[in-house]
N, C-alpha and C positions, 0 to 999 in steps of 0.2 A: 573090810576091816571090821573087828568087833566093836560093838558100840561103846564098850568100856575102855577101849584103847584110844588114847589121845595122840593124834598125829605129831611127830616132831618136825622141826624146821628141816631137818636133813631130808625127811621123807617127802615133804613138799617140794624141795628143790628138785629131788630126783624125779618126781613125777612130772614136774613142769618141763624138765629137760627132755623127757620122752615125748610129750604131746604137743608142745608149743614151738613156734618158729623162733629163732633168736632174734632179739632186739637189734635195731639199727645201731651201728657204732658211730663215732665221730666222722669217720670218712665217708660214710653213706649219706650224711646230711651236710656235706661240704659244698663248695661253689659248683662243682661239676653237676650235682643234682638240682641246685636252684636255677642254673642257667636256662634249662628248657622251659621252666615255668615262666621266667621273665620274658623270654622270647615269645612265648605263646600269648602273654598278656599284652605285649607290644603289638603283635599281629591283630588281636582283637581291636585294639584302639585304632591302628591304621585302617582296618576294614570298615570300622564304623565311621570314620572320618571320610574314607572314600565313598561310602554309601550315601552320606548326606550330601556331599559334593555333587554325586551323580544325580540324586534326586533334585537338587536345586537346578542343575542344568536341564534336567528333563522338564521340570516345571516352567522354566523360562521359555524352553522351546514350544511348549504347548499354549503359551499365551497368544491370544488372537493378535495378528499383525494388521496394522493400518492398511486399509485397501488403497492401492494405488490409483489416483485419479489424474485426469488431464485438465488443465485450466488454460484457457486461451488468453493471449494478450493482443488485442486489436488496436493498433495505434499507427500514427503516421511515423515510420521509420526512415523515409526519404521525403524530400520535397521541402516546402516552405515552412511546414509545421513539424519537421523531424525533431526539434528540440523537445517536443511533448514526449515522443517515443523514447528519446534517450533518457530524459529524467524519470519518466514512468518506469522503465526497466531497472534503473538503479534502485528506485524505492522498493519495487516488488522483489528483486534479488535480495535485498537486505532483510526484508521481512521474512522471506523464505528461510534464510539462514538463521536469524535470530529466533524464530518461532519453532525451529527444527521440523519443518514441513518436508521432510525427505520423501513422502509418499505423493507429493504433488509435482507433476510434471508440467513445465511451462511450454506452451507451443505459441509462437509469435506469427502474426499475420500483418503485412503492411497495408494499411487502409489509404495511405497517402492523404488522409484527411479529406477524402474525395467521395461525395455520395454516388458517383458512377462506379467506382472501382471497390468500394467497401463490401458491396454485396457478395462479390466473388471471394473477397477475403474472409468474410464471415462465414460463407458456405464451406470453405476449405477447413475452418476450425470445427465446424458441426460434422463434417465427413470424418474428421479425425478423432471424434468422439469425446470432445470436451463437455464437462458438466457445468461449466460457467465461463464468462468472458470478462476480463478486466478491459473496459474501454466501451466505446471509442472515446478518445480524448476530445474530439471535435464534435460540436452539437449536429452539424449537417450530416456527418458520417453516421452518427448514432441514430438519427432519425431514419436514415436510409437503411441501416442494418436491423432496426427494431422489428419490422415484420417477420424476418427470419428467425429472430429470437423468440418472438411470441408463438409462431406456429410450431417451433421445435422445442418449446419449453426450456429454453437455455438462458438463464438470467445474465443480463449485462450489468456490470456496476462500474460507473465511469469515475475517474478521479478528477475530471475537469470539464466535462461538457454540461454548460450551465444555462443553455438556452430555456426560456420559459415554456417554449413550445414542447419541451419534453416533460412538462409537469402533467402526466397522464396517469390516472388511477388504474388499478387493476392490470397493469401490463407487466412485462418482464424487465423493465429498465429501472435501475437504482443508480444513485449517486451519493457520494460522500461530501458533496458541496451543495449550497443552496442554489436556487435559480438566480439568473441575472437581475430579477427584480431587486434584490437585496444589495447586490454590488453596484447597480446603477444608482440606487438611493444613497449608498454610502459616498460615491464619488460626486453626485450632486451636492450633497452637504458639504463635502471637503472643499468644493470649488466655491460655494456660497459663503462659507466661512471666511474666505479671503476678500470678501467684498465684491466679487465679480457678479455682475447682474445680466450680461448677455455673452452668449457663446456661440461658436459655430461647431458642427459635428460632422466627423467623416467616418464612414463605416464600410464594411465589405457586405456585398449583397448575397447573404447566405443566412441561415437561421441564427447564428450566434450574433453576427453584426447587426442584422436587422432588429432582432429582439432587444439587444443591449441599447441601440440607438433609440428605439421607441420608448423603452422604459425610462432611460436617462433624460429624454426630452420632458416626458410627463413629470418625473420627479423634480427636475429642475424648475419647471414652470409652477409647480405646486409650492415651491419654496419662494416663489416671487421672481424668478429669473426669466429671460427670454432667449429663445433660440433663433438667431438671426439668420442662419443659413445652414443647409445640409448638403453633403455630396457623398456619392459612394462610388465603388469600383468593384470589379469581380476579384475573388480571392487569387492572390499571386500577381495581380496587376502591378506594374512599377511605373508606368507612364501616367503620371498624375497631375501634369502641370495644369490641365484644364480645370480639374477639380479644386486644386488648391487656389488658383486665380478666382474661382467663384467664391470661396471662403473669405479670401482677402478682401474682395470687394464689398463685403457685408461689414467690415471693420469690427470684427469681434474682439472682446477683451480677453478671450481665451479660446482654445480649440480643443475639443475632446475627440480622440482617436480610438475607434472601436473596430479594429480588423480582426480576423481569426487567422491571419497569416503573418509570420514574423517578416517575411520578405516585402509584403505590402505595407506593413507597419513601419518598417525601417525606411522605405521609400517614401511614404507619407511624411515622416519627420524630415528627412533630407530635403524633399522637394517643397515643402512648406517653407522652410528657411531659404531655399534657393529663390522661391517666388516672392521673398520680401516680407513673409508673415513673421512679426516680432513678438506677438502675443504669446503668453505662457502656453505651453502644451501640456495636456494631461492625457493619459491612456489607460487601457485595460491591461490585464495581466500577460497578454501575449508579448508585451514589450519587455517583460522582465527576463531578459536574455542578454548575456554579455556580447553576443553577436551584433546587438544594436549599437552598443558602444564602439565596438571594433570597426563597424562598417560606416558608422556616422558619428564619429567622435565629437566633432564640434557642434553638430546639429542636435544630438541628443542630450548635450549638457543642460541641466536645469529642468529636464521634463520630469513630470510628477505622475506617478502611476499607482493604481491600487492592484493588489493581488491576493490571492488565497493565502492563508497563513503559511509561512515559510518553515514551520516545524518547531518542535521544542528544542531546547539547547542539547538535550541528550542525543536526539535524532541527528542534529547537525554535526555533533561530534562523531556519531557512528559513521556517518558519511566520509568524514575525514579520515577516520581510521580504516574503513573498509576500501575506499577508493582512492585515498591520498589527493582528494580535491576539496578545496575549500568554498568554492563558489556554490551558490544555491542552485539546486536542479528543478526545473519547472515540473510541478505536480509530483515530485518525488514523495513527499510526506503523505499526500492524498492517496497515491498509488499504494503505499505501504498500508494504509488503513483499508483501501479496498480489498487488498490481498488478505489481510487479517479477518475481515469480515466473512469471506468465503471460507477461510481456514476454520473460523469458529462455527459456522454452520456445518461443516463437515465433521468437527469435534462433537457437535450435538447429534450426529448420527445420519446426516444427510448423505445420500448415495446418488441421487439423481438431480438433474436441474430443477425439476419440480419441487423436490425436498428443500433445496437450497433457497428457491424462491419463497417457499412458505415459511422458512425459518428467519430469513433476513430481517422481517419487521420485528422480530423478538429480540434481535441483537443490539447491544449497546455497550460501549466501553470508552475509556479515556485514550483517544488516538493520539498519534504523533502530530497530527495537524489540528485537530480540534476534538471536542467530545463528539462521539459518533452515535447517532441514533437515526431512525427513519420515521417520517410521518406517513400518513395514509396514501401518499402519492409515491412513496419509495425514495424520498429524498431527504436530506438535511433540512431540519424545520426551518433554519434561518434567523429566527427571532433573536437568538442571543450570539449568533455568529459574528466574529470579529476578524476584519480583513486588515492586512498590513498596508501602510502607506509608504512609498519609497520615492526617492529622488535621485537622480543621477548627478553626482557631484564629483568633479576632479577624476573623471573616468571610472567611477565605481557607483553601485547602488548603495544609498544610505537610507536606512530606516528613520522615518519621521516621528516625532513625537506626536501623540494624538490627544 
C-alpha cells in the first residue's frame, strides 16, 4: 500500500477476514465447553485429598511400634494364700487395660506361696523369656526365688512381700510396700493406744511371720508393753489347740496374730475362741479377706487388723466398674502400682531385665495405693507410709478412724 494511502475500515475488515480465525460465538462459550474445565478442577482436588490421605496412612505405618514384651506374675493361685493371687491379677489386669499396655503379655506361674515349689515356677517364667516378674506375694517364696532372679538379671517387684529379711541392697528384688518393721510399729502403737499393756503373739514359722512377730515384740516393748507368751505353727496348719492353750494360760489382755496363710489365720481365730480366749484379737493383713468372716463368722466378729492401703476412691470405683465386685481385693492396688512401675521403665526405653532394674530407682509417681518411690534397698521408704486399720463388725470390714 502506498504510504500516502490511508486504509479504510472496509479494507481492514477484509484483511482480517482473510488472515485471522473467526472469534468464538456464544455457543462456543456455553455450558458444554465449561463442564470439562469444572470436572478437571474437581479431579485435581480429589487427587490432592487422596494424596494427603495416603501420605498420612504411610506416615502412621512407618511409626515405630512398641516392642512386645513378656512380664511374669508369680503368685499363689492355689492353696491357703490364693487370695493374694486373685487380688493381684485383678489389679494387674486393670492396670494393663487403663494404661493401654497392649504390648505387654502377662504369663502366670503358681508359686503356692511355697519356697519349695516357687523355684520351679520362677524358672518356668525365665524359660519363657519374661523381662520382669510381679511377685511373689509371700516373703518366703520371694526369698527362695530371688537367687534365680539375681543370676538371670530378672527384676522381681512384689505387691505384698514385706518381710524385713528382704531388705537387701543391690539385688533384683523391689517392692511397692515398706518392710514389716513399719507395719509392726503401727500395730504396736494401735494396741498401746487402747491402754493394753500385755499381749500374747501367734505367728507362722516362715520369714513373714517370724519377722513380723520379732519386730512387733520389739516395738511393743519399746512402747512400755510386755509380751507374756508366744506360739507358732507351720504355714497352713489348722490344729492349733496346744498353741492357743499356751497363750490362754498367760492371761494376755490381747492376742496379736501374724500368719502368712489365710487358712492358718482363720483357724487361729476360731480355735482361740474355742479354747476360751476372750481377749481382743488383732491381726496382720492376711486376715483382710471375706473368707475369714464366711468361715468363722462369730469368732471373727470384733477382730482388729492392719493392712496396706486399700486404694484410692477412683481405684475402688474402677474395680466395681470393671469386675462388678464391691469387696476390696487383697493387694490389688499394690499390684496395679507394681505393673505401672514396670510399664514406666519400658516407656523410658528399657528392653531387658537389667535395663528395668537400673531404671526402677528413678521412677516415682502417685500410685493407686500410695505415693510410689524406691529407696537404696529397692523398697518403699516407709517413713510417711499410712496403713489402714479395719475391724470386723456385723459381718463386714469397717474402716476405723485414726
